C-alpha positions as CSV (number, residue, x, y, z in Angstrom):
1,M,0.0,0.0,0.0
2,N,1.2,3.5,-0.9
3,V,2.1,5.6,2.2
4,S,1.3,8.8,0.4
5,L,-2.3,7.7,-0.1
6,L,-2.6,7.2,3.7
7,L,-1.2,10.6,4.5
8,L,-3.4,12.4,1.9
9,P,-6.6,12.7,4.0
10,G,-4.5,14.1,6.9
11,F,-3.0,16.8,4.7
12,Q,-6.4,17.6,3.2
13,L,-7.8,18.1,6.7
14,L,-4.9,20.2,7.7
15,L,-5.1,22.3,4.6
16,M,-8.9,22.8,5.1
17,F,-8.5,24.0,8.7
18,S,-5.5,26.2,8.0
19,V,-7.1,28.0,5.0
20,G,-10.4,28.6,6.9
21,A,-8.8,29.3,10.2
22,K,-8.7,32.9,11.5
23,K,-5.4,34.5,12.4
24,Q,-4.9,33.9,16.1
25,E,-4.3,36.7,18.6
26,P,-1.0,36.4,20.4
27,V,-1.3,35.0,23.9
28,L,-0.9,37.8,26.5
29,S,0.9,37.2,29.7
30,R,-1.0,37.9,33.0
31,E,0.8,41.2,33.4
32,D,-0.1,42.3,29.9
33,Q,-3.7,41.2,30.5
34,G,-3.8,43.3,33.7
35,T,-2.4,46.3,32.0
36,R,-4.9,46.0,29.2
37,L,-7.8,45.7,31.6
38,R,-6.5,48.8,33.6
39,D,-6.3,50.8,30.3
40,L,-9.8,49.7,29.3
41,W,-11.1,50.7,32.8
42,K,-9.4,54.1,32.5
43,L,-10.9,54.7,29.1
44,H,-14.4,53.7,30.4
45,M,-14.1,56.1,33.4
46,R,-12.8,58.9,31.2
47,D,-15.7,58.4,28.8
48,T,-18.2,58.3,31.7
49,L,-16.9,61.6,33.1
50,L,-16.9,63.3,29.7
51,K,-20.4,62.2,28.7
52,G,-22.3,64.0,31.4
53,K,-19.3,66.0,32.8
54,G,-19.4,63.5,35.7
55,S,-23.1,63.6,36.1
56,C,-23.1,60.4,37.9
57,P,-20.9,60.8,41.0
58,P,-19.2,57.8,42.5
59,P,-21.6,56.0,44.9
60,I,-21.1,56.8,48.5
61,R,-21.2,53.5,50.2
62,E,-23.3,52.6,53.2
63,G,-20.1,52.6,55.3
64,A,-19.5,56.4,54.7
65,K,-19.0,58.2,57.9
66,Q,-20.7,61.5,58.6
67,L,-18.4,63.5,60.7
68,L,-16.6,66.8,61.5
69,L,-13.0,67.3,60.7
70,Y,-11.4,69.3,63.5
71,C,-8.0,71.0,62.8
72,R,-5.9,71.6,65.9
73,V,-4.2,74.8,64.6
74,G,-4.8,78.1,66.5
75,I,-7.9,78.0,68.6
76,G,-9.1,75.0,66.7
77,Y,-11.3,75.0,63.6
78,H,-13.8,72.7,61.9
79,L,-13.4,72.2,58.2
80,Q,-16.4,73.3,56.1
81,I,-17.4,73.2,52.4
82,L,-19.6,76.1,51.5
83,P,-22.1,75.9,48.6
84,S,-19.9,78.5,46.7
85,G,-17.2,75.9,46.6
86,S,-14.9,77.6,49.1
87,I,-13.2,75.7,51.8
88,G,-12.3,77.1,55.2
89,G,-12.6,76.6,58.9
90,V,-14.9,77.8,61.7
91,H,-14.5,77.5,65.4
92,K,-18.1,76.5,66.2
93,P,-19.4,73.9,63.8
94,T,-22.2,74.9,61.3
95,E,-24.3,72.8,59.0
96,H,-21.6,73.1,56.3
97,C,-19.1,71.4,58.6
98,W,-20.8,68.0,58.4
99,L,-18.9,65.8,55.9
100,K,-19.1,62.4,54.5
101,V,-15.8,60.6,54.3
102,F,-16.0,57.5,52.0
103,A,-13.3,55.0,51.1
104,M,-12.4,54.5,47.5
105,K,-9.7,51.9,48.2
106,Q,-7.3,51.2,51.0
107,G,-5.9,54.5,52.4
108,V,-7.7,56.6,49.7
109,V,-10.8,58.5,50.5
110,G,-13.2,61.1,49.1
111,I,-14.8,63.9,51.1
112,R,-18.2,65.3,50.4
113,G,-20.1,68.1,52.2
114,V,-23.5,66.9,53.5
115,K,-25.2,70.2,53.2
116,S,-23.4,71.6,50.1
117,G,-23.2,68.3,48.2
118,L,-19.8,69.3,46.9
119,Y,-16.7,67.1,46.8
120,L,-13.5,68.4,48.3
121,C,-10.7,68.5,45.6
122,M,-7.2,69.8,45.5
123,S,-5.5,71.5,42.6
124,G,-1.9,71.2,41.4
125,E,-1.3,74.7,42.8
126,G,-2.1,73.5,46.3
127,L,-5.6,74.9,46.8
128,A,-8.6,73.0,48.0
129,Y,-12.0,73.7,46.5
130,G,-15.5,72.2,46.4
131,T,-16.9,70.9,43.1
132,E,-20.1,69.2,42.0
133,Y,-18.3,66.6,40.0
134,F,-15.9,63.9,41.3
135,S,-12.6,63.6,39.6
136,D,-9.0,62.4,40.2
137,D,-8.3,65.7,42.0
138,C,-10.9,64.6,44.7
139,L,-8.9,61.5,45.7
140,L,-7.2,62.0,49.0
141,K,-4.6,59.9,50.8
142,E,-5.7,59.5,54.4
143,N,-2.8,59.0,56.8
144,L,-3.0,58.4,60.6
145,E,0.0,60.2,62.1
146,E,1.9,59.1,65.2
147,N,0.0,61.7,67.3
148,H,-3.3,60.1,66.4
149,Y,-4.3,63.0,64.1
150,T,-5.1,62.4,60.4
151,T,-3.6,64.1,57.4
152,Y,-5.1,64.3,54.0
153,S,-2.9,64.7,50.9
154,S,-3.7,64.8,47.2
155,L,-3.3,61.5,45.5
156,S,-3.0,63.2,42.1
157,H,-0.6,65.9,43.3
158,P,1.9,64.3,45.8
159,G,3.2,66.5,48.5
160,I,0.1,68.7,48.6
161,Y,-1.8,68.6,52.0
162,L,-5.2,69.9,53.1
163,A,-4.3,72.7,55.6
164,L,-5.9,75.5,57.6
165,S,-4.2,78.6,58.9
166,H,-4.2,80.0,62.4
167,K,-7.2,82.1,61.4
168,G,-9.2,79.2,60.0
169,E,-8.5,80.2,56.4
170,L,-7.5,77.7,53.7
171,R,-3.8,77.4,53.4
172,K,-1.9,76.4,50.2
173,G,-1.2,72.7,50.5
174,N,2.2,72.9,48.9
175,T,3.6,75.2,51.6
176,V,3.1,72.9,54.5
177,G,4.3,69.4,55.5
178,R,2.6,66.5,57.2
179,H,4.3,67.1,60.6
180,Q,2.8,70.6,60.9
181,S,-0.3,71.3,63.0
182,Y,-1.9,73.1,59.9
183,T,-2.5,69.7,58.3
184,H,-3.6,67.7,61.4
185,F,-7.3,66.8,61.5
186,L,-9.2,64.9,64.1
187,P,-12.4,63.2,62.8
188,R,-15.3,63.8,65.3
189,R,-18.7,62.3,65.3
190,T,-20.4,64.9,67.5
191,P,-19.8,68.7,67.9
């Protein structure tokens, strides 16, 4: 029996599948797959924010704490977010001092004024401001210091801290450090 006749059906099958087969995508490593998924997620988030200019803010989870942030500088001030978007401090807490602090991931939080409905964000110039739309500028790193006070720094702009002056006015976050009392806040549940 001729061997070439036996191999012919196998070659025909191989030829049929190779001609009709689609070009295979290269197999990605786990790291490349993770990078691709992160890039797709970033594109999705960007598109979501651009569609309605952030019309759907991130969900504030049930675990969000409603509290006051007390800064120990000077005579002591409570952080407030006014409806105009300005940030400052007052000695006696007002309705604009109540804030919701919600976790975005481990060590990263967002802060939203309960009365004003504005998110606390920090610009690259070191100024804090309130805005209706949540963005990367609103992500804050929350650090518990050795003196049991908490500091909040910008995740997007490293080295910029949320800070109040001795008069309770907003202080530029790029002129202070984490060890200064201007940046030390104590979360409080009751006035």
